[in-house]
C-alpha positions as CSV (number, residue, x, y, z in Angstrom):
1,M,-0.3,0.1,0.0
2,Y,3.0,2.3,0.9
3,T,4.2,1.9,-2.7
4,D,0.9,2.3,-4.3
5,C,0.2,5.6,-2.2
6,F,3.9,6.8,-3.4
7,K,3.6,6.0,-7.0
8,T,0.2,7.5,-7.4
9,F,1.2,10.8,-5.8
10,F,4.4,10.6,-7.7
11,K,2.4,10.5,-11.0
12,I,0.1,13.2,-10.0
13,G,3.1,15.5,-9.0
14,L,4.8,14.6,-12.3
15,F,2.0,15.5,-14.8
16,T,0.0,18.3,-13.1
17,L,0.7,21.9,-14.0
18,G,-0.3,25.0,-12.2
19,G,0.3,23.8,-8.4
20,G,-2.2,22.6,-5.6
21,Y,-5.5,24.0,-7.0
22,A,-4.9,22.7,-10.4
23,M,-4.1,19.0,-8.8
24,I,-7.6,18.9,-7.0
25,P,-9.5,17.3,-10.1
26,I,-6.6,14.8,-10.7
27,I,-6.4,13.8,-7.0
28,E,-10.0,13.4,-6.6
29,S,-10.3,11.5,-9.9
30,E,-7.5,9.1,-8.9
31,I,-8.0,8.7,-4.9
32,V,-11.9,9.2,-4.9
33,D,-13.3,7.8,-8.1
34,K,-10.7,5.3,-9.2
35,R,-8.8,3.9,-6.2
36,K,-11.6,4.9,-3.7
37,W,-9.6,5.5,-0.8
38,V,-11.4,8.3,0.6
39,T,-15.1,9.2,-0.1
40,K,-16.5,12.3,-1.7
41,E,-17.4,13.8,1.6
42,D,-13.9,13.0,3.3
43,F,-12.2,14.6,0.3
44,I,-14.0,17.9,0.7
45,D,-13.3,17.8,4.5
46,I,-9.5,17.1,3.6
47,L,-9.8,20.1,1.0
48,A,-10.9,22.5,3.6
49,I,-8.4,21.4,6.4
50,S,-5.6,21.6,3.6
51,Q,-6.5,25.1,2.8
52,S,-6.6,26.3,6.4
53,C,-3.2,25.0,7.2
54,P,0.1,26.9,6.4
55,G,2.1,25.2,3.5
56,V,2.0,23.8,0.1
57,F,-1.7,23.2,-0.6
58,A,-0.9,20.0,-2.7
59,I,1.3,18.9,-0.1
60,N,-1.4,19.5,2.7
61,I,-3.7,17.2,0.6
62,S,-1.4,14.4,0.1
63,T,-0.3,14.2,3.6
64,F,-4.0,14.2,5.0
65,I,-4.8,11.5,2.5
66,G,-1.7,9.6,3.0
67,Y,-2.4,9.9,6.9
68,K,-5.8,8.8,6.4
69,L,-4.6,5.7,4.4
70,R,-1.6,4.6,6.7
71,K,-1.4,7.0,9.4
72,T,2.1,8.5,9.6
73,R,4.4,6.3,7.2
74,G,1.4,6.9,4.5
75,A,1.6,10.7,5.3
76,I,5.4,10.6,4.5
77,C,4.9,8.4,1.5
78,A,2.3,10.5,-0.2
79,T,4.2,13.6,0.9
80,I,7.3,12.4,-0.6
81,G,5.5,11.2,-3.7
82,T,4.3,14.7,-4.3
83,A,7.0,16.7,-3.7
84,L,9.8,14.7,-5.4
85,P,8.5,15.2,-9.0
86,S,8.5,19.4,-8.5
87,F,11.8,19.0,-6.9
88,I,13.6,17.1,-9.5
89,I,12.1,19.4,-12.2
90,I,13.0,22.5,-10.4
91,L,16.5,21.1,-10.1
92,L,16.9,20.3,-13.8
93,I,15.5,23.8,-14.8
94,A,17.9,25.5,-12.6
95,M,20.9,23.4,-14.0
96,F,19.9,24.2,-17.6
97,F,17.9,27.4,-17.5
98,R,20.7,29.7,-18.5
99,Q,20.8,27.8,-22.1
100,F,17.0,28.3,-22.4
101,Q,15.8,31.6,-20.7
102,D,16.0,33.6,-24.1
103,N,14.5,30.7,-26.2
104,K,11.3,31.8,-27.9
105,A,9.8,28.3,-28.6
106,V,10.1,27.7,-24.6
107,A,8.5,31.2,-24.0
108,A,5.5,30.5,-26.5
109,M,5.1,27.2,-24.7
110,F,4.6,28.4,-21.3
111,R,2.2,31.3,-22.5
112,G,-0.1,28.6,-24.3
113,I,0.1,26.6,-20.8
114,R,-1.3,29.4,-18.9
115,P,-5.2,29.3,-20.0
116,A,-5.0,25.6,-19.3
117,V,-3.8,26.4,-15.9
118,V,-6.5,28.6,-15.4
119,A,-9.0,26.3,-16.4
120,L,-7.6,23.7,-14.3
121,I,-7.9,25.9,-11.2
122,A,-11.4,27.1,-12.2
123,V,-13.1,23.8,-13.0
124,P,-12.6,22.3,-9.2
125,T,-13.4,25.4,-7.8
126,F,-16.9,25.5,-9.3
127,N,-17.1,21.9,-8.4
128,L,-16.3,22.3,-4.9
129,A,-18.9,25.4,-4.7
130,K,-21.5,23.1,-6.2
131,S,-20.5,20.1,-3.9
132,A,-20.8,22.8,-0.5
133,K,-24.1,23.8,-2.0
134,I,-22.7,27.3,-2.5
135,G,-25.3,29.0,-5.0
136,L,-24.8,31.1,-8.2
137,A,-25.6,34.2,-6.3
138,N,-22.3,34.1,-4.2
139,C,-20.2,33.4,-7.1
140,W,-19.7,37.0,-7.7
141,I,-17.1,37.3,-4.9
142,P,-14.4,34.9,-6.4
143,I,-14.8,36.5,-9.8
144,M,-15.1,40.0,-8.7
145,S,-11.6,39.5,-6.7
146,A,-10.0,37.7,-9.7
147,L,-11.0,40.7,-11.7
148,A,-9.8,42.9,-9.0
149,I,-6.4,41.4,-9.0
150,W,-6.0,41.3,-12.8
151,A,-7.4,44.5,-14.2
152,F,-6.7,46.8,-11.6
153,G,-3.4,45.3,-9.8
154,V,-5.1,45.0,-6.3
155,S,-3.2,43.0,-3.9
156,P,-4.3,39.4,-3.1
157,I,-3.1,40.0,0.5
158,L,-5.8,42.8,0.5
159,I,-8.2,40.7,-1.0
160,I,-7.8,37.9,1.5
161,L,-7.8,40.5,4.5
162,L,-11.3,41.9,3.2
163,A,-12.5,38.4,2.6
164,A,-11.6,37.6,6.3
165,I,-13.4,40.7,7.6
166,G,-16.4,40.0,5.4
167,G,-16.7,36.5,6.6
168,Y,-16.2,37.4,10.2
169,V,-19.2,40.3,9.7
170,Y,-21.3,37.9,8.0
171,G,-20.6,34.9,10.6
172,K,-21.0,37.2,13.5
173,F,-23.8,39.7,12.8
174,I,-25.8,38.5,9.5
175,K,-26.0,35.0,9.7
176,P,-27.6,35.0,13.2
177,T,-30.3,37.1,11.9
178,E,-31.2,35.1,8.9
């Protein structure tokens, strides 16, 4: 089981571009749908806990899933499996970066990958909203936040602070009256 856990997360880490949020649909497909290691409900809980913990989102997800499967050793196998491909790739890029930094084909390839990464992040966001039963009326918040960051250069830190304040006000004053 440890080997399966390591290989599964290594494969996910190796073939996913765009970071932790882009990994969500692949992890879900592999862990929930294909291998049935955790239920859909447990996966949503793991995502919520992973987001609230400091550190790399994909590493947090893999650590929690590994721990759920095989306790500490499972967490270590899943974590190393997720982190190792990125470490190897970054090491190789660092070794050869000077040779390729001005290559137009490489720059074009990365420009072409960007829209796919955006889609890989958007799809799980909407799927999670649907699973958490968040209505379309509340989708304006992340959309407006993304637009403020992109179009007006608003700092993501400011968006996070405003969201925290808004969540506090809603939970403290508005929700109790609903």
